C-alpha positions as CSV (number, residue, x, y, z in Angstrom):
1,M,214.4,155.6,78.2
2,A,215.0,157.8,75.2
3,K,213.2,157.1,72.0
4,P,215.4,155.3,69.3
5,A,216.5,157.7,66.6
6,V,215.1,155.7,63.7
7,N,211.4,155.8,64.4
8,G,209.6,152.6,63.5
9,E,212.3,151.1,61.4
10,S,214.1,149.6,64.4
11,R,210.9,147.9,65.4
12,R,210.4,146.4,62.0
13,E,214.0,145.1,62.0
14,I,213.5,143.5,65.4
15,L,210.3,141.8,64.3
16,R,212.0,140.5,61.1
17,A,214.9,139.2,63.1
18,A,212.7,137.6,65.7
19,L,210.6,135.9,63.0
20,K,213.7,134.4,61.4
21,R,215.0,133.1,64.7
22,F,211.7,131.8,65.9
23,A,210.8,130.1,62.6
24,H,214.1,128.3,62.3
25,G,215.1,127.7,65.9
26,G,211.9,127.7,67.8
27,Y,210.8,130.0,70.6
28,A,212.5,128.3,73.5
29,A,215.9,128.0,71.8
30,T,215.9,131.6,70.6
31,S,217.6,134.2,72.9
32,V,217.1,137.9,73.0
33,Q,220.9,138.2,72.3
34,Q,220.5,136.3,69.1
35,I,217.6,138.5,68.0
36,V,219.4,141.8,68.7
37,E,222.5,140.6,66.9
38,H,220.5,139.6,63.9
39,A,218.6,142.9,63.9
40,R,221.8,144.9,64.6
41,V,220.2,146.8,67.4
42,S,220.9,147.1,71.1
43,K,219.0,145.4,73.9
44,P,217.6,148.7,75.2
45,T,216.2,149.4,71.8
46,L,214.4,146.0,71.8
47,Y,213.1,146.6,75.2
48,Y,211.8,150.0,74.2
49,Y,209.4,148.4,71.8
50,F,208.8,145.0,73.4
51,R,208.6,144.1,77.1
52,D,210.5,140.8,76.5
53,K,210.9,137.9,74.2
54,A,207.4,136.7,74.9
55,G,206.1,140.1,73.8
56,L,207.9,139.8,70.6
57,F,206.4,136.4,69.9
58,Q,202.9,137.8,70.8
59,A,203.4,140.7,68.4
60,L,204.1,138.3,65.5
61,V,201.2,136.0,66.3
62,N,198.9,139.1,66.5
63,E,200.2,140.3,63.1
64,A,199.5,137.0,61.4
65,H,195.9,136.8,62.7
66,D,195.1,140.5,62.3
67,E,196.3,140.6,58.7
68,R,194.4,137.5,57.8
69,Y,191.3,139.1,59.2
70,R,191.8,142.3,57.3
71,L,192.5,140.5,54.0
72,M,189.4,138.2,54.4
73,R,187.1,141.2,55.0
74,E,188.5,143.0,52.0
75,A,188.3,139.9,49.8
76,A,184.7,139.1,50.8
77,A,183.7,142.7,49.9
78,R,184.8,142.0,46.3
79,G,182.4,139.1,45.8
80,R,178.7,139.4,45.1
81,T,177.7,135.7,45.7
82,A,178.9,133.4,48.5
83,R,181.0,131.4,46.0
84,E,182.7,134.6,44.7
85,Q,183.4,135.7,48.3
86,L,184.9,132.4,49.3
87,V,187.1,132.2,46.2
88,E,188.4,135.7,46.9
89,I,189.1,134.7,50.5
90,V,191.0,131.5,49.6
91,A,193.0,133.3,46.8
92,V,194.1,136.1,49.0
93,L,195.1,133.8,51.9
94,F,197.2,131.8,49.4
95,D,198.9,135.0,48.3
96,Y,199.5,136.0,51.9
97,F,200.9,132.6,52.8
98,R,203.3,132.6,49.9
99,Q,204.6,136.0,50.8
100,N,204.7,135.4,54.6
101,R,205.6,131.7,54.8
102,E,207.6,131.9,58.0
103,L,205.0,134.0,59.8
104,M,202.3,131.6,58.8
105,R,204.3,128.7,60.1
106,I,204.5,130.3,63.5
107,S,200.8,131.2,63.5
108,L,199.7,127.7,62.5
109,A,202.1,126.0,64.9
110,T,200.7,127.8,68.0
111,A,197.7,125.5,67.9
112,F,199.8,122.3,68.0
113,A,202.8,123.3,70.2
114,S,203.6,121.5,73.4
115,P,203.8,123.3,76.8
116,G,207.2,125.0,76.9
117,E,207.4,125.5,73.2
118,L,205.5,128.8,73.5
119,P,205.7,131.7,75.9
120,E,203.5,131.4,79.0
121,G,200.3,133.4,78.7
122,L,200.4,133.6,74.9
123,R,197.0,134.9,73.7
124,Y,195.6,134.0,70.3
125,A,192.3,132.2,70.9
126,D,190.3,135.4,70.8
127,R,191.7,136.4,67.4
128,C,191.2,132.8,66.1
129,E,187.5,133.1,67.2
130,R,187.1,136.5,65.6
131,N,188.5,135.3,62.3
132,F,186.3,132.2,62.4
133,E,183.2,134.2,63.3
134,F,183.7,136.4,60.2
135,V,183.5,133.3,58.0
136,H,180.6,132.1,60.1
137,S,178.8,135.4,59.4
138,L,179.2,134.8,55.6
139,M,177.7,131.3,55.9
140,K,174.7,132.7,57.8
141,K,174.1,135.3,55.1
142,A,174.5,132.7,52.3
143,L,172.0,130.4,54.1
144,A,169.5,133.3,54.4
145,K,169.8,134.0,50.7
146,G,169.3,130.3,49.8
147,E,172.8,129.8,48.4
148,L,173.6,126.9,50.7
149,N,171.8,123.8,51.7
150,R,169.8,124.3,54.9
151,R,170.3,120.7,56.1
152,F,173.7,122.1,57.3
153,D,173.7,124.8,60.0
154,S,175.9,127.8,59.6
155,R,178.6,126.7,62.1
156,E,178.9,123.3,60.4
157,L,179.4,125.1,57.1
158,A,181.9,127.6,58.6
159,F,183.9,124.8,60.2
160,G,183.9,122.8,56.9
161,F,185.1,125.7,54.8
162,Y,187.6,127.1,57.4
163,G,189.0,123.7,58.1
164,Q,189.4,122.8,54.4
165,T,191.2,126.1,53.7
166,N,193.6,125.7,56.7
167,A,194.3,122.1,55.7
168,Y,195.5,123.3,52.3
169,L,197.7,126.0,54.0
170,M,199.2,123.5,56.4
171,A,199.8,121.0,53.6
172,H,201.8,123.5,51.7
173,L,204.3,123.6,54.6
174,L,204.9,119.8,54.0
175,M,204.5,119.9,50.2
176,P,205.8,123.3,49.0
177,D,205.3,122.3,45.4
178,C,201.5,122.0,45.7
179,R,199.7,124.7,43.8
180,M,198.4,127.7,45.7
181,D,196.9,129.9,43.0
182,R,193.5,131.2,42.0
183,Q,192.6,128.1,40.0
184,T,193.2,126.0,43.1
185,A,191.2,128.4,45.2
186,E,188.2,128.0,42.8
187,R,188.5,124.2,42.9
188,I,188.5,124.2,46.7
189,V,185.4,126.3,46.8
190,D,183.7,124.2,44.2
191,L,184.5,121.1,46.2
192,F,182.9,122.8,49.2
193,F,179.9,123.8,47.3
194,A,179.5,120.3,45.8
195,G,178.4,119.1,49.2
196,A,177.0,122.3,50.6
197,A,175.1,124.1,47.8
198,A,171.4,124.0,47.7
199,K,170.1,121.5,45.0
200,R,169.0,124.2,42.6
201,N,172.5,125.7,42.7
202,R,174.3,122.4,42.0
203,K,175.8,121.9,38.5
């Protein structure tokens, strides 16, 4: 098959169109025909970039998890202490969520969807684990430096922080008016540290 004339742009248009259709109509109810009409491309163009509708959905899920991973790593590098790192992570995830609300809806929904609502063979657990393990690595380092209370192990701390952050992201889908800014990010991390910080670090 000949390569489409507009290199890369057609792929981005297809992804944008698929995201709109999947986010508002669901995976099962969305057809390839609807996607190509929305993207204003031909079916051969879609199939040049993606093997099928399932491949399109997989690409969107991968993008959501991969971008979160990249942003978390960059955010953590800006912090010197565990608290600073976690604030940077929550703040950047809030920004990404606000700018990519539909993509995040799809990403979060994959964990709760019923059989048939998602393409068969969808893979995302490995990326979820990778993202979690990055947060886990920060907790292990913070414990080693005495920044966190040793009565909690590193996985407990990682689950606590990761779960707390994702709960705020999911809540925003139900309550769009809830604040997702840096001040809220600092409050979330302070709430986490109030129970997890070593006694000498508590205010």
